[in-house]
C-alpha positions as CSV (number, residue, x, y, z in Angstrom):
1,M,121.7,215.1,305.6
2,A,119.8,212.5,303.5
3,P,121.4,211.5,300.2
4,A,119.8,213.0,297.1
5,V,117.2,210.8,295.4
6,I,117.1,210.7,291.6
7,S,113.5,210.6,290.4
8,A,112.2,209.3,287.1
9,P,111.5,210.2,284.4
10,P,114.7,211.7,282.8
11,A,114.6,215.0,280.9
12,A,113.2,214.7,277.4
13,E,116.7,215.1,275.8
14,E,118.0,212.2,277.9
15,G,114.9,210.1,277.4
16,V,114.9,210.0,273.6
17,F,115.2,206.4,272.4
18,A,115.1,207.1,268.6
19,V,114.6,209.9,266.0
20,I,112.3,209.5,263.1
21,E,112.4,211.9,260.1
22,Y,109.9,212.0,257.3
23,D,108.2,214.1,254.7
24,D,104.4,214.1,254.3
25,Q,102.0,216.6,252.7
26,G,102.7,218.9,255.6
27,G,106.4,219.1,254.9
28,H,109.6,217.8,256.6
29,K,109.1,216.6,260.2
30,T,111.2,215.1,263.0
31,F,109.8,213.0,265.8
32,Q,111.6,212.0,269.0
33,M,110.5,208.7,270.4
34,T,110.4,209.0,274.2
35,K,108.2,206.1,275.1
36,N,108.5,202.3,274.5
37,E,105.7,202.1,272.0
38,I,104.3,204.4,269.3
39,V,101.6,204.1,266.7
40,V,102.2,205.5,263.2
41,G,99.5,206.2,260.6
42,R,97.0,208.7,259.3
43,G,95.0,208.6,262.5
44,G,91.4,209.7,262.7
45,R,88.6,210.2,265.2
46,D,88.7,206.6,266.6
47,Y,92.5,206.0,265.9
48,W,95.2,207.4,268.2
49,T,98.6,207.9,266.5
50,D,101.8,209.3,267.9
51,I,103.0,210.1,264.4
52,K,99.9,211.4,262.4
53,L,100.8,211.4,258.7
54,D,99.2,213.8,256.3
55,T,99.1,211.6,253.2
56,L,97.1,209.4,250.9
57,A,94.6,206.9,252.1
58,D,96.9,204.1,251.0
59,V,98.5,204.6,254.4
60,S,96.3,203.0,257.1
61,R,94.8,205.0,259.9
62,E,96.8,202.8,262.2
63,H,99.6,201.6,259.9
64,F,102.2,200.1,262.3
65,R,103.3,200.0,265.9
66,L,107.0,200.5,266.8
67,R,108.0,198.9,270.1
68,R,111.2,199.3,272.0
69,D,112.2,196.4,274.3
70,A,113.2,198.1,277.5
71,D,115.5,195.3,278.5
72,S,117.5,195.0,275.3
73,G,117.0,198.4,273.8
74,K,116.1,196.7,270.5
75,F,113.2,197.9,268.3
76,F,110.4,195.8,266.7
77,L,107.7,196.7,264.2
78,K,104.2,195.3,264.0
79,D,102.5,195.9,260.6
80,L,98.8,196.6,261.0
81,S,98.1,197.8,257.5
82,R,96.4,196.4,254.5
83,L,98.9,197.6,251.9
84,G,102.1,196.7,253.8
85,T,105.2,198.1,255.4
86,T,108.8,197.7,254.4
87,I,112.0,197.9,256.5
88,N,115.0,198.8,254.3
89,G,113.1,197.6,251.2
90,E,112.1,194.3,252.6
91,A,108.4,193.5,253.3
92,A,107.6,193.3,257.0
93,P,105.3,190.4,257.9
94,S,101.7,191.4,258.4
95,S,100.4,191.0,261.9
96,I,96.8,191.2,260.8
97,D,94.6,188.4,259.4
98,F,91.6,189.8,257.5
99,S,90.0,186.4,256.7
100,D,86.4,185.5,257.5
101,G,85.4,189.2,257.5
102,E,87.1,189.7,260.8
103,K,90.3,191.6,261.6
104,R,92.6,189.5,263.9
105,D,96.0,190.6,265.4
106,L,98.5,187.7,265.0
107,Q,101.0,189.4,267.3
108,V,103.8,189.2,264.7
109,E,106.7,191.6,264.9
110,A,109.8,192.2,262.8
111,P,113.1,193.4,264.2
112,V,114.2,196.9,263.2
113,P,117.9,197.7,262.7
114,A,119.5,200.7,264.5
115,Q,119.1,202.6,261.2
116,A,116.3,201.8,258.9
117,R,114.1,203.3,256.1
118,I,110.5,202.3,256.9
119,G,108.1,202.5,254.0
120,L,104.3,202.7,254.4
121,A,102.4,201.3,251.4
122,G,105.2,202.7,249.2
123,V,103.8,206.2,249.8
124,V,105.6,207.7,252.8
125,F,109.1,206.7,254.0
126,L,110.4,207.3,257.5
127,E,114.1,207.5,258.3
128,F,114.5,205.7,261.7
129,R,117.6,206.1,263.8
130,S,118.0,204.4,267.2
131,L,119.9,206.4,269.9
132,A,120.7,203.3,272.0
133,D,124.1,203.1,273.5
134,G,124.6,199.4,272.8
């Protein structure tokens, strides 16, 4: 008899890397992060978001990306907004250069602690909690 082969991916409960809770105009919501990168913002026809916020236009359509490094399990935030993102009250560096009438991604990321309050333009706040073992 051949040995059992364990196939990927794990069940959703086991594959949750982080939990994000927030309140927007639609009420209280909980998002389970099950992939290594998500996009957060208001979304729109030409803007995919994993967390689509129902809020004021101060929050960009694509406000930030949250990336989990698969090797270390650590999280990083890339601010793509015009009005800024904070991590535990500290401004995250912007990854976007709007000079010369063009929008350029500078590929700048900020580390996100295992527990963090992420603010979007001072309008919506997300409570982030990593479920990493380490």
